[in-house]
N, C-alpha and C positions, 0 to 999 in steps of 0.2 A: 558573491559566488555561492551557488547552491551546493549544499553538502551532499556528497555521494559516498555510499559505502564502498569500501575497497574490497575486491574479491579476495585479497590476501588476509583480511581480518579473520582471526580464528572464529569458527562457527559459534563457540561458546560465548563470544562477546558481541555477536551481531545485534541481538535485540537489546541487550543491556547498554550497549554504546548509544543506541538511538534514544533509549529512555533517559540516558544521562546527558544528552546533548544540550549545549547552552541554548537558551531561548526556547526550550521545550519543557514547559512546566505549567502548572496551574490547572484548575478544574474547569470543565465546561462541557456542554452538550456535545456529543460526538459528532453530530451533524453540522455543527456551526464553525467549521474551520475558517479563520479570518484571512485577511490579506497576508501576502508573503512577508516574512520577517527575516531579513538577512542577518545572521548572527554568527557566533563563533564555531569552532570545530568541536566534534564529538569528544566527550570525556570518556576515558577508558578506566575510570575508577570503579571496579566491579567487585562485588563480594566474592570471597574465595569459595563459597558454597552456595548452592541453589536449593534451599530447603523446600521439601515437598510440603504443601499445605493441605488442609482438609479437602477431600474430594479428589486427591491425587494430583492436583495441579501444583506447579512451581512458578517462580517469578518469570521464567522465560515464557511459559504458556500464557500467563497473563499479559506480559509485555508484548508478545507477538499479536495477540488478539486486539490489544489496545492500539497497535500500529495498523494492522490490516483493515480494521473496520473503517477508520477515517480515510485510508487510502482508497478503499472500494467506494465509499460514499462520494468522495471528490471526483473519482474517475467516472462514476455514473453520470455526473453532470456533463462531463466531456462527451461521453458516449451518446447522450441524448442529442447533443449538437451534431455529432457526426452522422447519426442516423438520418437526421432531417436535411443536412446540407452538404454532405460529401459529394464531390464531383464524380468520384469513382464509385459505381454501384457496388463493386466488390468490397470497398472499404465500408460502405453503409451496411452491407450484409454482415460483415465481420463485427461491426459495432453492435448490431442487433443480437447476434449470437453471444457476444461477450457480455452484453448487458444482462441477459438471462442468467448466465452462470455467476456473475458478480452479485446479483440480487439474492440468489440462493446462498452464496457464501456469506453474504452480509447477515442473513437471517441466522445462520449457524454461528457466526462470530459473535453476534449479540447474545446468543444463548450461552456461549462460553463465558462472555463477560459477566453475565448474571451469575453463573455458577462460581466464578472466581471472586465475586463481590466487587468487580470493577465496573459494573454497568453504570452509565451516566457520567463517566469521567473520560477526559481526553487529554492526556499529557502532551499530545502533539499539536495542540491548538496553535495555529499560526506558524507551525514549524515548516521551514522551507528546505525541502530535500527532494532529490530526484524520486519520482514515483508518487509524490503527493501533489496533485494538481492544485495550483493556487488560483485565487481570484484573478490575479493579473494575467495568468496564462489563459484562463477561460475567456477573459475580455479580449486578449490578443487573437485567440481562435475565432471568437464571435465576430470580430471586426475584419477578418480575412474573407477572401472569396476565391472560388474556383480551385486551381491547383495549389495556390498558396495556402488555402484553408486545409486541404488534404495533407500537405507537407507538414504544417505546424501541428495539426492534430495527431498525425502519426508519430511525430517526435515525442510528444508528451505521453502518448499511449505506449510507445516503446519503452520509455523510461519507467513507466509504471509496471509494465510486465517484467522487465529485467530486475527491478528492485524486489518485486514480489517473489520471484524465484530465489533471489539471494537470501532474503530474510526468512522465507519458508524453509530453506535448507538449514538455516541456523536453528529454527524451531524443531525440525526433525531430529537434529543432532543433540539438542540440549533440553528439549521439553520433557515433561514427565507423564502427562495424562494422555492416554491413547486417543481420546476424543479430539485433543488439540493437535497432537503429532500426526494423526491420521488425516485431519483436515488440511494440515500443512502440506502433507504429501500430495493430496489431491490438488491443492492450489498450485503447487510447484509444477506438477505435470500438466495441469490445464494451461498455466501461463506459458509453458514451453511450447505447447501446441498453438496457442494464440500468437505467440511471438513469431513462430515459423510462418503462420498465415500472413501476418503483417509484413514480414520481410518479402514474401512472394509478391506483395502489392507495392513493394518499393520502400517500405517503412523501416 
C-alpha cells in the first residue's frame, strides 16, 4: 500500500515524517528514482528543535526541497507522456502548462539544494508515496490508450498536486529561509490552481 500523508498530521512534522520514512534512505542522484518500493509506515521520531543553519535555512527547508525536487522530476516524465498522448485536448494543454511551471520550480529547487549543501542527494530514492510517480505507474500509463490513458494519468497527476499542496503548507509553517518558504507558497498556490483545472477535466 502506498504511503499517504494525513491531512491531520501537524504541519511541523510533515517534511520530517517523510524524511524519516522506512525505506527512504541512501544517497543517489536526484534524477534517478528507481522502481516503487513498498515499505513501512512513516516514522514520527522528530527532533524537538529545528536549528537554523548557515544561510538561514533549517532542516525543514532542506527536507522540503529534497522531496519536491524528485517529485517534480518524476512528474515531468508523466507530463511528457500526457502532452503527446492524451485523448482530451484540454488535458494535453494542462500538461503543457504544468510542465513549464514544474521546470521553473525544479531550477529553483536545485538552487536551494545547492545553498543548503544537499545538492546531489536524494533520500527519497525508490520511496513509494502518493505524489511521487513511480516507474511502475509510468509503465501503466504508457501501456494505456484513449480514455483509460487519460483517467490513469489524471489519477497520478492529482495525487502529485494534492501532496505538493500538503508538504508545501508544512514548509510554509515550519521553514526558516524566505527563499524556501516563499517558493513553497508559490508552489502551493500554483498546485491549487492546477488541481482545480484538473478537476474541471474530470480528474
